[in-house]
C-alpha positions in Angstrom: 62.3 -59.3 58.1 60.2 -62.5 58.4 60.1 -63.7 62.0 62.5 -66.6 62.5 64.2 -66.0 59.1 68.0 -65.6 59.4 69.6 -62.3 58.4 71.7 -62.9 55.3 75.1 -61.1 55.5 77.8 -60.4 52.9 81.2 -59.5 54.3 83.3 -57.1 52.2 87.0 -56.7 53.3 90.3 -57.0 51.5 92.0 -58.5 54.5 91.8 -62.3 54.8 92.3 -62.1 58.6 89.4 -59.6 59.0 87.1 -61.6 56.7 87.8 -64.8 58.6 87.3 -63.1 62.0 84.0 -61.5 61.0 82.7 -64.6 59.1 83.5 -66.9 62.0 82.2 -64.5 64.6 78.9 -63.7 63.0 78.2 -67.3 61.9 78.0 -68.2 65.6 75.0 -66.0 66.0 71.7 -67.9 65.8 70.0 -65.2 63.8 72.7 -64.5 61.2 73.8 -66.4 58.1 76.9 -65.5 56.2 76.1 -65.9 52.5 79.5 -65.0 51.1 82.4 -62.5 51.0 83.9 -60.0 48.6 87.5 -58.9 48.5 86.8 -55.4 47.2 84.0 -53.2 46.0 84.2 -54.5 42.4 83.7 -58.0 43.8 80.9 -56.8 46.0 79.1 -55.1 43.1 78.9 -58.5 41.3 78.0 -60.6 44.4 75.3 -58.5 46.0 72.7 -59.1 43.2 73.8 -62.8 43.0 73.7 -63.5 46.7 70.9 -61.1 47.7 72.1 -60.3 51.3 69.9 -58.4 53.8 72.9 -56.6 55.2 76.5 -55.9 54.0 79.5 -55.3 56.3 82.2 -53.3 54.5 85.7 -52.0 55.2 86.2 -48.3 54.4 89.7 -48.4 53.0 90.3 -51.0 50.3 92.4 -51.1 47.1 90.8 -49.7 44.0 87.5 -48.1 44.7 87.1 -47.4 48.4 83.9 -48.0 50.4 82.8 -44.3 50.3 83.0 -44.1 46.5 81.1 -47.4 46.2 78.3 -46.2 48.5 77.9 -43.0 46.6 77.5 -44.8 43.4 75.7 -47.9 44.4 73.2 -47.0 47.1 71.1 -44.5 45.2 69.9 -47.2 42.8 70.4 -50.3 45.0 69.6 -49.3 48.6 70.9 -52.0 51.0 71.8 -51.6 54.7 75.6 -51.3 55.0 77.6 -51.4 58.3 81.1 -50.0 58.1 83.9 -52.0 59.8 86.7 -49.5 60.2 89.7 -48.5 62.2 89.7 -45.1 63.9 89.2 -43.1 60.7 87.5 -39.8 60.0 86.4 -41.1 56.6 83.7 -43.1 58.5 81.6 -40.0 58.7 81.9 -39.5 54.9 80.7 -43.0 54.4 77.7 -42.5 56.8 76.9 -39.3 54.8 76.9 -41.5 51.7 74.2 -43.8 53.2 75.9 -46.4 55.4 73.5 -47.2 58.3 76.1 -47.6 61.1 79.7 -48.5 61.9 81.8 -50.5 64.3 85.5 -50.0 65.2 87.8 -52.8 64.2 89.5 -54.5 67.2 93.0 -53.4 68.0 93.9 -56.4 70.2 92.9 -60.0 70.6 91.2 -59.1 73.9 88.7 -56.8 72.1 87.6 -59.3 69.4 84.7 -60.7 71.4 83.2 -57.3 72.2 83.7 -56.3 68.5 81.8 -59.3 67.3 79.0 -58.7 69.9 78.7 -55.1 68.8 78.8 -56.0 65.1 76.1 -58.7 65.5 73.8 -56.3 67.3 74.3 -53.7 64.6 73.5 -56.3 61.9 70.2 -57.1 63.7 69.3 -53.4 63.8 70.5 -52.7 60.2 68.2 -55.5 58.9 65.2 -53.4 60.1 66.5 -50.0 59.1 65.6 -47.6 56.3 68.5 -46.7 54.0 68.7 -42.9 53.5 71.1 -42.0 50.7 72.6 -38.6 50.0 70.1 -36.4 48.1 70.2 -33.3 46.0 69.2 -30.0 47.7 65.6 -30.5 46.8 63.7 -32.5 49.4 61.5 -35.4 48.5 57.8 -34.8 48.0 56.9 -36.8 51.1 59.4 -35.0 53.3 58.4 -31.6 51.8 54.7 -32.2 52.6 55.4 -33.4 56.1 57.8 -30.6 56.9 56.3 -27.6 55.0 55.0 -26.0 58.1 58.1 -26.5 60.2 61.1 -26.2 57.8 60.9 -22.4 57.5 64.5 -22.0 58.8 67.0 -21.8 55.9 69.6 -24.7 55.6 72.2 -22.2 56.8 70.6 -20.0 59.4 72.0 -16.5 59.8 74.5 -16.3 62.7 72.5 -13.8 64.7 69.0 -15.3 64.0 68.0 -15.4 67.7 69.4 -12.0 68.6 70.4 -11.0 72.0 67.3 -12.0 74.0 68.3 -12.5 77.6 65.7 -15.1 78.0 67.7 -17.4 75.7 70.6 -17.3 78.1 68.4 -19.3 80.4 67.6 -22.3 78.2 69.3 -25.7 78.0 68.8 -28.1 75.1 69.5 -31.8 75.1 69.6 -34.0 72.0 69.9 -37.8 71.8 70.3 -40.1 68.9 71.6 -43.6 67.9 71.5 -45.5 64.6 71.4 -43.0 61.8 71.9 -40.2 64.2 75.3 -38.8 63.1 73.8 -37.5 59.9 70.4 -36.7 61.4 72.0 -34.6 64.1 74.1 -32.8 61.5 70.9 -32.0 59.6 69.5 -30.3 62.7 72.7 -28.5 63.8 73.6 -27.0 60.4 70.3 -25.2 60.4 70.9 -23.6 63.8 72.5 -20.2 64.3 75.7 -19.4 66.1 73.9 -17.9 69.1 72.0 -21.1 70.0 71.3 -21.7 73.7 73.7 -24.3 75.2 73.3 -27.8 73.9 74.4 -31.3 75.0 74.4 -34.1 72.5 74.4 -37.8 73.2 75.2 -40.0 70.2 75.8 -43.7 70.6 79.2 -44.2 69.1 82.4 -46.3 69.7 85.2 -45.0 71.8 87.5 -42.7 69.9 85.0 -41.4 67.5 83.1 -38.8 69.5 86.0 -36.2 69.4 86.2 -36.6 65.6 82.4 -36.3 65.3 82.4 -33.2 67.4 85.1 -31.7 65.2 83.1 -32.6 62.1 80.1 -30.7 63.5 82.3 -27.8 64.5 83.6 -27.5 60.9 80.1 -27.7 59.3 78.0 -25.8 61.8 77.9 -22.2 62.9 78.0 -22.7 66.7 81.1 -24.0 68.5 81.0 -27.8 68.9 83.4 -29.9 70.8 83.7 -33.1 72.8 82.6 -32.5 76.4 85.1 -32.6 79.3 84.1 -33.2 82.9 83.2 -29.8 84.5 82.6 -27.9 81.2 80.3 -25.0 81.8 77.3 -24.8 79.5 77.0 -21.5 77.7 75.2 -19.9 74.8 76.8 -20.7 71.4 78.4 -23.9 72.6 77.3 -27.5 71.8 79.0 -30.3 73.7 79.1 -33.9 72.5 79.1 -36.5 75.3 82.3 -38.6 75.2 82.0 -42.3 74.3 82.1 -44.7 77.3 81.3 -42.1 79.9 77.9 -41.0 81.3 77.1 -37.4 80.7 74.8 -35.6 83.1 73.9 -31.9 83.8 75.0 -30.5 87.1 73.7 -27.2 88.6 76.0 -25.0 90.6 74.2 -21.9 91.7 72.7 -20.3 88.6 75.2 -22.0 86.3 75.1 -25.4 84.7 78.1 -27.7 84.0 78.4 -31.2 82.5 79.6 -34.2 84.4 81.4 -36.9 82.3 82.3 -39.8 84.5 82.5 -43.6 84.3 79.5 -45.5 85.5 77.1 -48.3 84.9 75.2 -48.4 81.5 71.8 -46.8 81.6 69.1 -48.2 79.2 72.0 -50.4 77.8 74.2 -47.5 76.9 77.1 -45.4 78.0 76.7 -42.5 77.3 72.9 -42.8 77.7 70.3 -40.4 76.4 68.1 -41.4 79.4 71.0 -40.4 81.8 71.3 -37.0 80.2 67.6 -36.3 80.0 66.8 -37.6 83.5 69.5 -35.3 84.9 68.0 -32.4 83.1 64.6 -33.1 84.5 66.1 -33.2 88.0 68.4 -30.2 88.1 67.6 -27.7 85.3 65.5 -24.9 86.8 65.4 -22.7 83.6 63.6 -23.4 80.3 64.7 -26.6 78.6 64.2 -28.5 75.3 64.6 -32.2 74.7 65.1 -33.6 71.2 65.0 -37.4 70.4 66.2 -38.6 67.0 66.5 -41.9 65.1 67.8 -44.9 66.9 67.0 -48.5 67.9 65.5 -49.3 71.3 64.1 -47.0 73.8 67.0 -45.0 75.3 65.9 -41.5 76.0 62.1 -42.1 76.0 61.7 -42.3 79.8 64.1 -39.3 80.3 62.2 -37.2 77.8 58.9 -38.0 79.5 60.5 -36.9 82.8 61.6 -33.6 81.1 58.1 -33.0 79.6 56.5 -33.5 83.0 58.8 -30.8 84.4 57.7 -28.4 81.7 60.2 -29.0 78.9 59.3 -28.6 75.3 60.1 -31.9 73.5 60.6 -32.8 69.9 60.7 -36.2 68.3 61.9 -37.2 64.8 59.1 -38.7 62.7 59.0 -42.2 61.3 59.4 -41.3 57.6 62.7 -39.6 58.1 64.2 -42.0 60.7 66.7 -44.6 59.7 65.4 -46.6 62.6 62.1 -45.4 64.2 62.7 -46.9 67.6 63.7 -44.4 70.2 61.5 -41.6 68.9 58.5 -44.0 68.5 58.7 -45.2 72.1 59.0 -41.6 73.3 56.0 -40.6 71.2 53.9 -43.6 72.3 54.4 -42.9 76.0 53.5 -39.3 75.6 57.0 -37.8 75.9 56.9 -35.8 72.6 55.2 -32.5 72.3 55.8 -32.2 68.5 57.0 -34.6 65.8 58.9 -33.4 62.8 60.9 -34.7 59.8 64.7 -34.6 60.3 64.9 -31.5 58.0 62.2 -29.7 60.0 63.4 -30.3 63.6 65.6 -27.1 63.6 62.6 -25.1 62.3 60.4 -26.4 65.1 63.1 -25.6 67.7 63.8 -22.1 66.5 60.1 -21.2 66.3 59.7 -22.4 69.9 62.8 -20.4 71.1 61.4 -17.3 69.6 58.4 -17.5 71.8 60.5 -17.5 75.0 
């Protein structure tokens, strides 16, 4: 984006009330210009070339062709940042898989409209600087293949017992943090890991209500057990816990065991849950081997915590620029010296597994 230039937004929603709310709310932002609206995906298909928006906001469920079908058809040939505006709906993740950049939950009451507009405006700003990654065939792009040839040795579906019964891996804790673009990036990592992976804790910036659905999605698509964390859950091998939205997740040590604390609290680095809060707690309390992974996302959440982990002897991995939807969080982490190894999204699991096999 040219500095000072307003971000041009097209609003796509079949609801007049929703269109009016979004148009009025975003128009009040000094850096956003609403260039028009569309009442369905057919209308959007005609208006996007004519109006040339920088970002599109789109409802998921609309009469005729829904948002998911539109994204699958349109984005491969016309990549444009799309932000989903949705109710609490599992189909959001299908739309993200089809190439949408991010999503925001529609307000359920008048009291939440202001926070909804604030969140949507911030996501528009981020989306205007993002890289659109559309669903691809199994074959990886040439650029990604070259970048990841040395680290993508792990098969897309790793054998369940790939790590074996090494007792050393019972004393490893893995933390992973991501934001914009992270739902699919994290899935790309997790689906390449075996069922006997050391305990993992995942922080993904996400609206309240969606983290449980996201954990279930990972659980259905990956070999290890994945679920939304509950306060006091014990970390164990073969289990990945997703930090609940609107709570801070930190690791707690009790004797030779580790549990997760999920409690209300102030935002850290602008987020709740915060990657920094998780990583910082790991650097302070984890006495066994640990690994930190930072993935795509805007801002710098997680960078300082990852550096603290590395200074305590952790092995740290950062997603590379080419494969990131937004190369913000991993860039800051890399630039301050928090990252041991960078890898493309598809290669992160391979890097992790190769490291674990050395323990």
